[in-house]
DOSEVEX-881876 format. One line per field, with one value per residue (C-alpha): residue number from 1; x, y, z. Coordinates in Angstrom, 3 decimals, always signed. Layout:
num	c(NUM ...)
u	c(X ...)
v	c(Y ...)
w	c(Z ...)
//
This chain:
num	c(1 2 3 4 5 6 7 8 9 10 11 12 13 14 15 16 17 18 19 20 21 22 23 24 25 26 27 28 29 30 31 32 33 34 35 36 37 38 39 40 41 42 43 44 45 46 47 48 49 50 51 52 53 54 55 56 57 58 59 60 61 62 63 64 65 66 67 68 69 70 71 72 73 74 75 76 77 78 79 80 81 82 83 84 85 86 87)
u	c(+0.000 +1.446 +0.309 -0.073 -1.573 -3.539 -4.933 -4.234 -2.978 -3.395 -1.127 +1.416 +5.068 +7.932 +10.605 +14.077 +17.431 +20.299 +21.412 +18.038 +17.049 +13.676 +13.773 +10.468 +8.751 +5.560 +5.324 +1.748 -1.340 -3.692 -3.393 -6.631 -10.160 -11.227 -8.361 -9.105 -12.835 -12.122 -9.975 -12.641 -15.397 -13.401 -12.912 -16.585 -17.581 -15.327 -17.020 -20.489 -19.499 -18.550 -21.518 -24.590 -26.198 -23.958 -22.945 -19.599 -17.183 -15.980 -12.371 -12.592 -10.947 -10.228 -7.708 -7.130 -5.774 -7.190 -10.314 -9.489 -10.143 -13.734 -15.399 -13.823 -14.443 -18.136 -18.498 -18.088 -21.435 -20.083 -17.362 -16.455 -17.381 -14.898 -12.105 -12.771 -10.060 -10.391 -9.901)
v	c(+0.000 +3.352 +6.896 +9.211 +12.712 +11.859 +8.779 +5.097 +2.568 -1.126 -3.335 -6.092 -5.262 -7.092 -8.321 -6.970 -8.475 -6.773 -5.351 -3.574 -5.769 -7.513 -11.196 -11.775 -12.806 -11.031 -9.440 -9.114 -11.122 -9.746 -12.288 -14.115 -12.895 -13.587 -11.465 -8.588 -8.652 -8.702 -5.560 -3.809 -4.879 -3.428 -0.119 +0.089 -0.645 +2.155 +4.505 +3.399 +3.926 +7.514 +8.114 +6.014 +6.960 +4.234 +5.817 +4.805 +7.679 +9.361 +8.914 +5.130 +3.611 -0.033 -0.941 -4.531 -6.556 -10.050 -12.101 -12.296 -8.536 -8.703 -9.567 -6.564 -4.313 -5.196 -4.374 -0.697 +0.735 +3.159 +2.288 +2.888 -0.235 +0.776 +0.423 -3.299 -5.704 -6.917 -10.682)
w	c(+0.000 -1.048 -0.328 -3.322 -3.082 +0.089 -1.647 -1.245 -3.742 -2.999 -5.050 -4.861 -5.343 -6.976 -4.585 -5.154 -4.349 -2.544 -5.891 -6.308 -9.257 -9.214 -8.345 -10.137 -6.900 -5.834 -2.392 -1.197 -0.452 -3.126 -5.916 -6.664 -7.396 -3.799 -2.397 -4.764 -4.002 -0.252 -0.518 -2.616 -0.203 +2.685 +0.865 -0.057 +3.547 +4.783 +2.307 +3.456 +7.086 +6.259 +3.913 +4.770 +1.432 +0.061 -3.206 -4.673 -4.165 -7.353 -6.266 -5.930 -8.987 -9.741 -12.419 -13.451 -16.330 -15.965 -15.426 -11.714 -11.530 -12.779 -9.449 -7.706 -10.703 -10.786 -7.088 -7.928 -9.024 -11.585 -14.033 -17.630 -19.610 -22.324 -19.758 -19.283 -20.403 -23.974 -24.181)
//
């Protein structure tokens, strides 16, 4: 998780060796569709706790590149269909 302009980014990172070069290993626990949906559900719940009206905040963005991202992507009420991955 990284902080950017008062926002949050949830992502896995590539492990690096002592020489600073990536080892190719993934660091992080968000890998499968279930993991991704759980993170999105948690974010949406935090938003609902702050705003009981339950609307998806405009600043909540989900970016993915595989079928395992679809469940989390579809949890967000508003999204750009054109941005979906082309298979």
